[in-house]
DOLO-300200 format. One record per residue (C-alpha): x, y, z; residue number from 1; residue in three letters. Coordinates in pm, 1 decimal, m for minus. Layout:
         xx         yy         zz     i    aa
          X          Y          Z   NUM   ALA
...
// end
This chain:
         xx         yy         zz     i    aa
     8784.6     5975.9     5164.3     1   MET
     8553.8     5781.7     5414.6     2   SER
     8493.6     5528.7     5138.1     3   SER
     8856.4     5435.2     5163.6     4   LEU
     8826.9     5305.4     5532.3     5   ILE
     8828.6     4927.1     5529.9     6   ILE
     8643.3     4794.4     5857.6     7   PRO
     8778.3     4493.0     6026.9     8   PRO
     8658.1     4182.5     5858.1     9   ALA
     8621.7     3994.8     6186.2    10   ASP
     8461.6     4266.1     6387.1    11   ILE
     8160.3     4046.0     6480.2    12   LEU
     8283.5     3707.0     6366.3    13   GLY
     8058.3     3501.2     6133.9    14   ASP
     7761.6     3737.6     6088.7    15   LEU
     7578.4     3664.3     5760.0    16   THR
     7660.7     3913.3     5477.0    17   SER
     7310.8     3886.5     5327.3    18   ARG
     7082.4     4166.3     5405.6    19   THR
     6712.1     4223.6     5365.0    20   PRO
     6612.6     4500.6     5147.0    21   VAL
     6601.6     4844.3     5285.8    22   GLY
     6837.3     4760.8     5576.3    23   LEU
     7200.9     4861.1     5627.3    24   LEU
     7457.4     4588.0     5503.8    25   SER
     7708.3     4435.6     5753.9    26   ARG
     7978.7     4614.3     5580.3    27   GLN
     7815.2     4962.2     5606.5    28   GLU
     7734.4     4898.9     5974.3    29   LYS
     8096.4     4801.4     6030.1    30   ASP
     8214.5     5112.3     5842.3    31   ARG
     7991.2     5338.3     6053.1    32   LEU
     8110.2     5186.8     6373.6    33   ILE
     8469.9     5213.4     6272.0    34   GLU
     8424.6     5574.7     6185.4    35   ARG
     8256.4     5628.4     6508.3    36   GLY
     8535.4     5476.3     6700.3    37   PHE
     8790.3     5676.2     6511.9    38   LEU
     8610.1     5999.2     6557.4    39   GLY
     8576.1     5917.4     6933.4    40   LEU
     8924.7     5836.3     6978.6    41   TYR
     9039.4     6161.9     6814.6    42   ARG
     8794.6     6374.1     7043.2    43   TRP
     8890.3     6160.1     7351.4    44   TYR
     9268.2     6229.1     7291.5    45   THR
     9216.1     6590.4     7261.3    46   ALA
     9011.9     6622.5     7564.9    47   ARG
     9238.4     6393.9     7772.2    48   SER
     9547.5     6608.1     7677.4    49   GLN
     9360.5     6924.4     7764.8    50   GLU
     9206.4     6828.8     8089.2    51   THR
     9374.2     6521.1     8256.2    52   ARG
     9757.4     6558.0     8183.3    53   ASN
     9910.4     6474.0     8517.8    54   TRP
    10217.5     6287.2     8617.6    55   ASN
    10241.5     5999.0     8894.2    56   PRO
    10556.5     6153.6     9042.3    57   ASP
    10510.7     6533.2     9016.0    58   LYS
    10135.8     6582.2     9062.9    59   SER
    10109.3     6476.8     9419.9    60   PHE
    10313.2     6584.1     9738.9    61   ASP
    10434.2     6241.2     9819.9    62   TRP
    10658.3     6349.3    10108.7    63   ARG
    10339.5     6455.5    10293.0    64   LYS
    10169.1     6112.4    10274.2    65   LEU
    10121.3     5978.0    10618.1    66   ARG
    10310.3     5683.7    10755.9    67   HIS
    10072.1     5510.6    10974.8    68   ASP
     9777.9     5401.5    10755.4    69   PHE
     9585.0     5089.5    10888.3    70   SER
     9691.2     4751.1    10767.0    71   GLU
     9364.8     4705.5    10601.1    72   PRO
     9410.2     5020.1    10395.1    73   LEU
     9759.8     4919.4    10306.1    74   MET
     9621.8     4574.0    10184.4    75   GLN
     9370.2     4771.7     9966.5    76   ILE
     9642.2     4994.1     9821.0    77   LEU
     9857.0     4700.9     9749.7    78   GLN
     9590.1     4518.6     9560.3    79   GLY
     9513.8     4833.1     9355.9    80   PHE
     9859.1     4843.5     9249.9    81   PHE
     9856.8     4475.2     9153.6    82   ALA
     9558.0     4488.1     8951.2    83   VAL
     9677.1     4804.0     8752.9    84   GLU
    10027.7     4645.5     8737.7    85   TYR
     9901.8     4406.6     8469.6    86   PHE
     9825.0     4691.9     8217.2    87   THR
    10070.8     4562.3     7951.3    88   PRO
     9868.6     4225.5     7959.1    89   ASP
     9541.8     4400.5     7917.5    90   TYR
     9669.9     4613.2     7626.8    91   VAL
     9849.7     4337.8     7457.3    92   ASP
     9542.8     4106.2     7451.6    93   GLU
     9287.3     4340.7     7319.0    94   ILE
     9534.3     4515.0     7075.9    95   LEU
     9584.0     4200.1     6896.8    96   ASN
     9209.8     4155.9     6874.0    97   LEU
     9131.7     4500.9     6731.7    98   VAL
     9457.1     4599.0     6539.3    99   ARG
     9271.9     4637.5     6214.7   100   ARG
     9039.6     4910.0     6363.5   101   SER
     9221.8     5246.6     6371.6   102   HIS
     9006.3     5389.8     6628.4   103   GLY
     8994.9     5104.0     6880.5   104   ARG
     9343.3     4999.7     6839.5   105   SER
     9496.7     5354.7     6883.3   106   HIS
     9262.9     5402.2     7172.2   107   PHE
     9380.1     5093.4     7340.8   108   GLN
     9732.8     5239.6     7341.3   109   LEU
     9599.6     5562.6     7492.4   110   ARG
     9400.4     5382.8     7742.9   111   TRP
     9710.5     5176.8     7840.2   112   GLY
     9927.3     5492.0     7874.1   113   SER
     9680.6     5635.9     8124.6   114   GLU
     9634.5     5291.5     8307.1   115   GLU
    10015.4     5242.7     8357.4   116   GLU
    10020.4     5584.6     8533.1   117   LYS
     9767.9     5438.0     8788.0   118   HIS
    10005.6     5149.4     8852.2   119   ALA
    10291.8     5398.8     8910.1   120   ASP
    10081.4     5599.9     9126.9   121   THR
     9964.3     5322.2     9348.8   122   TRP
    10325.8     5197.5     9382.2   123   GLU
    10425.8     5554.9     9510.3   124   ASN
    10149.8     5525.7     9776.3   125   SER
    10295.4     5204.9     9905.3   126   LEU
    10659.4     5334.9     9889.3   127   LEU
    10591.5     5671.2    10038.1   128   PHE
    10363.6     5528.1    10317.3   129   SER
    10686.3     5386.6    10450.1   130   HIS
    10487.6     5082.8    10539.5   131   GLN
    10608.4     4874.9    10241.5   132   ARG
    10989.7     4863.0    10191.1   133   THR
    11149.5     4895.0     9844.4   134   PRO
    11278.5     4538.5     9869.3   135   ASP
    10921.6     4419.7     9950.1   136   PHE
    10775.2     4606.7     9652.4   137   ILE
    11041.1     4472.2     9409.4   138   GLU
    10963.6     4124.6     9524.9   139   SER
    10598.8     4177.3     9500.2   140   TYR
    10638.0     4295.6     9137.4   141   LYS
    10845.7     3978.1     9059.2   142   GLU
    10560.4     3764.2     9195.9   143   ASP
    10319.3     3968.9     8981.7   144   LEU
    10523.1     3940.4     8669.5   145   ARG
    10546.4     3552.9     8700.9   146   SER
    10189.8     3535.8     8577.5   147   SER
    10016.6     3652.8     8271.2   148   VAL
     9662.8     3777.1     8252.9   149   HIS
     9404.5     3640.6     8007.6   150   ARG
     9049.2     3735.5     7966.1   151   SER
     8776.4     3475.5     7979.4   152   ILE
     8653.7     3619.1     7647.2   153   TRP
     8979.7     3552.9     7478.4   154   GLU
     8934.6     3607.1     7098.4   155   GLY
     8587.9     3786.7     7129.9   156   ASP
     8638.9     4160.7     7049.1   157   ALA
     8273.0     4250.6     7130.6   158   LEU
     8260.0     4071.5     7468.2   159   ARG
     8585.2     4231.3     7580.5   160   ASN
     8442.3     4563.2     7493.1   161   LEU
     8124.0     4504.0     7688.5   162   VAL
     8326.6     4352.1     7979.6   163   TYR
     8550.0     4671.7     7987.6   164   THR
     8237.8     4880.2     8032.9   165   VAL
     8139.3     4706.5     8355.9   166   PHE
     8501.8     4668.7     8468.7   167   GLN
     8579.6     5036.4     8428.2   168   GLU
     8258.7     5138.0     8617.5   169   ARG
     8358.2     4894.1     8896.1   170   ALA
     8693.1     5026.3     8910.9   171   THR
     8571.3     5393.4     8928.5   172   GLN
     8352.7     5294.5     9212.4   173   LEU
     8633.4     5131.0     9399.0   174   ASN
     8835.2     5454.7     9375.1   175   TYR
     8546.4     5671.4     9456.7   176   LEU
     8471.4     5466.6     9776.4   177   ASN
     8839.9     5486.3     9879.7   178   LEU
     8804.4     5863.3     9838.4   179   LEU
     8547.4     5845.3    10116.6   180   LYS
     8797.7     5689.1    10344.6   181   ILE
     9068.4     5929.4    10245.5   182   ALA
     8838.9     6204.9    10325.0   183   ASN
     8758.7     6083.3    10661.9   184   GLY
     8395.2     5985.9    10589.1   185   LYS
     8420.4     5614.7    10631.9   186   SER
     8166.1     5461.3    10890.0   187   ASP
     8399.3     5154.3    10917.7   188   LYS
     8585.1     5130.9    11259.1   189   PRO
     8905.2     4995.3    11089.9   190   GLN
     8938.8     5315.8    10882.0   191   HIS
     8826.9     5583.0    11115.8   192   LYS
     9195.8     5717.5    11133.3   193   ASP
     9280.1     5674.9    10765.2   194   ASP
     9203.5     6023.2    10641.9   195   ALA
     9480.9     6161.9    10427.4   196   ASP
     9464.7     6477.2    10184.7   197   PRO
     9736.0     6327.2     9951.5   198   VAL
     9561.5     5999.3     9933.1   199   LEU
     9235.5     6185.6     9876.4   200   ALA
     9393.3     6368.0     9574.8   201   ARG
     9523.1     6045.5     9446.4   202   VAL
     9199.6     5876.1     9457.5   203   ALA
     9016.1     6148.8     9311.2   204   GLN
     9243.1     6190.1     9017.1   205   THR
     9242.4     5827.5     8922.7   206   ILE
     8873.5     5795.7     8961.5   207   ALA
     8844.0     6089.3     8714.7   208   THR
     9049.7     5900.9     8475.2   209   ASP
     8840.1     5588.3     8521.5   210   GLU
     8532.4     5776.3     8460.9   211   ALA
     8655.9     5894.7     8125.2   212   ALA
     8745.6     5550.9     8035.5   213   HIS
     8397.4     5421.7     8126.0   214   TYR
     8237.2     5680.1     7905.6   215   ASN
     8462.4     5610.6     7607.3   216   PHE
     8384.5     5238.6     7621.8   217   PHE
     8017.6     5290.2     7701.5   218   LEU
     7999.0     5508.0     7385.6   219   GLU
     8160.8     5220.8     7195.2   220   GLY
     7905.1     4968.4     7326.7   221   VAL
     7621.6     5218.3     7219.4   222   ARG
     7753.6     5214.7     6868.4   223   LEU
     7731.5     4826.4     6862.8   224   PHE
     7393.1     4832.0     7046.4   225   LEU
     7263.2     5068.5     6772.9   226   TYR
     7375.4     4889.0     6477.1   227   TYR
     7389.7     4532.2     6597.0   228   TYR
     7138.2     4523.7     6897.0   229   PRO
     7079.4     4145.9     6921.2   230   GLN
     7427.0     4040.6     6938.6   231   ARG
     7515.4     4328.0     7165.1   232   THR
     7239.0     4229.4     7418.6   233   LEU
     7370.5     3872.5     7410.2   234   GLU
     7720.0     3984.0     7491.7   235   ALA
     7590.3     4206.0     7772.9   236   ILE
     7398.7     3912.4     7914.5   237   GLN
     7695.0     3688.0     7901.9   238   ASP
     7935.5     3941.8     8052.6   239   VAL
     7719.1     4014.9     8360.3   240   ILE
     7649.9     3650.0     8413.6   241   THR
     8042.0     3563.4     8422.2   242   HIS
     8174.0     3900.4     8545.3   243   PHE
     8464.7     3907.1     8781.4   244   THR
     8734.6     4175.6     8841.3   245   MET
     9051.8     4152.2     8639.4   246   PRO
     9361.0     3960.4     8769.2   247   ALA
     9164.1     3797.4     9053.4   248   ASN
     9298.7     3459.1     8979.6   249   ASN
     9669.6     3566.6     8951.1   250   ILE
     9716.7     3824.9     9225.1   251   VAL
     9907.2     3629.2     9498.8   252   PRO
     9715.7     3798.1     9786.4   253   ASP
     9380.1     3848.6     9614.0   254   TRP
     9170.8     3687.5     9888.4   255   ASP
     9311.5     3927.2    10149.3   256   ALA
     9274.3     4222.5     9918.3   257   PHE
     8911.1     4122.2     9820.7   258   ASN
     8822.3     4075.0    10198.7   259   TYR
     8961.3     4414.5    10287.3   260   ALA
     8773.5     4597.5    10001.3   261   VAL
     8452.0     4419.1    10106.1   262   TYR
     8487.6     4489.2    10471.9   263   LYS
     8569.9     4864.1    10393.1   264   ALA
     8239.3     4890.6    10207.8   265   GLY
     8435.0     4968.3     9885.7   266   ILE
     8308.8     4705.7     9671.2   267   TYR
     8112.6     4372.2     9696.1   268   GLY
     7818.9     4185.7     9547.1   269   PRO
     7575.2     4458.4     9658.5   270   ARG
     7784.7     4747.5     9501.1   271   GLU
     7819.7     4537.7     9188.6   272   TYR
     7442.6     4491.7     9150.2   273   ALA
     7335.1     4830.3     9252.7   274   ARG
     7619.9     5070.9     9147.0   275   ASP
     7767.8     4893.8     8837.9   276   VAL
     7495.9     4678.6     8671.4   277   VAL
     7207.5     4918.5     8735.2   278   GLN
     7410.5     5217.6     8638.4   279   VAL
     7536.7     5063.7     8310.9   280   VAL
     7183.5     4957.9     8226.6   281   PHE
     7041.5     5297.6     8288.7   282   ARG
     7299.2     5433.3     8058.3   283   ASN
     7210.2     5179.3     7785.0   284   LEU
     6842.1     5207.8     7813.1   285   GLY
     6804.9     4854.2     7969.9   286   ILE
     6525.3     4812.3     8197.3   287   GLU
     6650.4     4523.5     8402.5   288   SER
     6847.0     4206.9     8397.0   289   ARG
     6510.3     4023.0     8385.2   290   LYS
     6388.0     4217.6     8099.6   291   LYS
     6713.2     4152.8     7920.1   292   LEU
     6700.9     3781.0     7948.1   293   GLU
     6349.5     3764.2     7849.5   294   GLU
     6409.5     3984.1     7548.9   295   GLY
     6687.4     3774.2     7422.9   296   ILE
     6476.6     3457.8     7433.1   297   LYS
     6199.5     3631.4     7242.9   298   LYS
     6428.6     3733.9     6950.1   299   GLY
     6221.1     3745.6     6634.2   300   ARG
     6340.1     3537.4     6326.8   301   ILE
     6319.8     3735.8     5981.2   302   VAL
     6410.3     3616.7     5635.0   303   PRO
     6732.1     3714.5     5462.7   304   THR
     6734.3     3909.8     5130.2   305   LYS
     6733.9     3607.5     4896.2   306   ASP
     6517.7     3379.2     5119.1   307   ASP
     6803.4     3140.2     5160.8   308   ASP
     6804.8     3164.2     5551.1   309   GLY
     6703.2     3363.9     5854.4   310   THR
     6872.5     3591.1     6098.8   311   HIS
     6771.4     3696.9     6443.4   312   LEU
     6676.8     4059.1     6526.3   313   THR
     6639.2     4216.4     6876.7   314   ALA
     6316.0     4242.7     7054.2   315   ILE
     6278.8     4610.6     7058.3   316   TRP
     6096.2     4610.1     7383.2   317   ASP
     6408.9     4473.3     7561.8   318   THR
     6563.5     4825.4     7586.7   319   PHE
     6494.7     5187.5     7509.0   320   ASP
     6614.6     5197.5     7131.1   321   TYR
     6506.0     5556.4     7094.2   322   GLY
     6722.0     5662.5     7398.5   323   LEU
     7022.7     5463.6     7235.4   324   VAL
     6964.9     5636.4     6900.2   325   GLU
     6961.9     5969.6     7071.3   326   GLY
     7297.1     5892.4     7246.3   327   ASP
     7441.4     5780.3     6921.7   328   VAL
     7345.3     6096.3     6761.5   329   GLN
     7504.9     6278.7     7046.9   330   ARG
     7818.7     6089.5     6984.3   331   ILE
     7841.3     6178.7     6632.1   332   TYR
     7748.1     6552.8     6728.6   333   GLY
     8065.1     6572.0     6957.1   334   LYS
     8273.5     6405.9     6673.3   335   ILE
     8129.2     6659.5     6418.0   336   VAL
     8231.0     6949.3     6650.2   337   LYS
     8578.4     6826.8     6704.1   338   HIS
     8627.8     6768.8     6324.0   339   GLU
     8485.4     7131.9     6254.1   340   LYS
     8729.2     7270.7     6515.9   341   ASP
     9037.7     7172.7     6324.7   342   PHE
     8910.0     7144.1     5964.5   343   GLY
     8885.2     6772.4     5915.7   344   ARG
     8497.2     6784.1     5862.1   345   TYR
     8565.9     6993.4     5541.9   346   GLU
     8764.2     6716.3     5394.5   347   LEU
     8645.5     6389.2     5553.5   348   ASP
     8320.7     6426.5     5753.6   349   PRO
     8197.7     6176.1     5997.9   350   THR
     7818.6     6189.4     5982.9   351   ASP
     7539.3     5997.8     6169.1   352   PHE
     7348.8     5730.7     5958.5   353   VAL
     7023.8     5600.8     6116.2   354   PRO
     6956.0     5223.3     6140.8   355   ASN
     6631.5     5158.8     5946.6   356   PRO
     6577.9     4815.6     6130.2   357   GLU
     6404.3     4996.8     6435.0   358   TRP
     6029.7     4963.2     6389.4   359   PRO
     5949.0     5304.8     6500.4   360   LYS
     5591.1     5342.3     6637.4   361   LYS
// end
């Protein structure tokens, strides 16, 4: 059955189809990545339904939310709502890019269904605070709907995937740092009286979702990094060089929101470098940004199968390929366990296939 899966023809654009003897072909790599994404999607869905099946309206005691938050905190909640409100745009754009991939396209729908809950939850926080009127909220939504979000990586499935890893980690960090304020642990004077148990539960719940999203997309990037290391490293470099949070150019009050987030110690350049980039690098076995840039410049050129050209391979010292291989084996391990739990493995197993390009020492 696995041989019937047709991987997306444009999964990496214009990669050459010629393959040196003894290496995996492009078609085989694409098939393995597709099977990995499909297995991850099915595993993720089962786990999500078992552990994070909450509702924006019924899972929180909204009537007990306080009515006297500081205005800087209200600006932050309003900004969080605005960013999440563009979920239909985020889903639409990527869905059209990956529609031929079963695992990625179906996960995009699942991801969207969870992200829209975040928008509804942040809208509830505005309404039940009694500090934003229903008329204001409706007018604000009209302003948001007048714009359409477009990724700077429009048309590039791999860079959009890599971007989402960094974006999900940054979003999780935003909500975790909001949680500190809601728990009364902020050292910022403007937030000394903003503690609230309902808001704390909201921030914790959504941050947990974002952690799950981060881990899914991270696993996806690991698959690409394992089978297409050079191109994935190049994509990572491009993304961190041009990274910005989503919708920053279309949210009408972005500057005020961004300033409030920065002054609260929730998110800024320092947090991005230390708690986003460094964390993602550590998870992907990349030593540093400098090492990444140097490694890409030193890419080795090797001949193709029929000596009719060359292709670029990764510099293996750029990152810990052994760590990535272990992580990819772990990915397949949890997929196999899931498939065995309900019987699919007996009929159509998903198994790990090593990449022989790695020059093991």
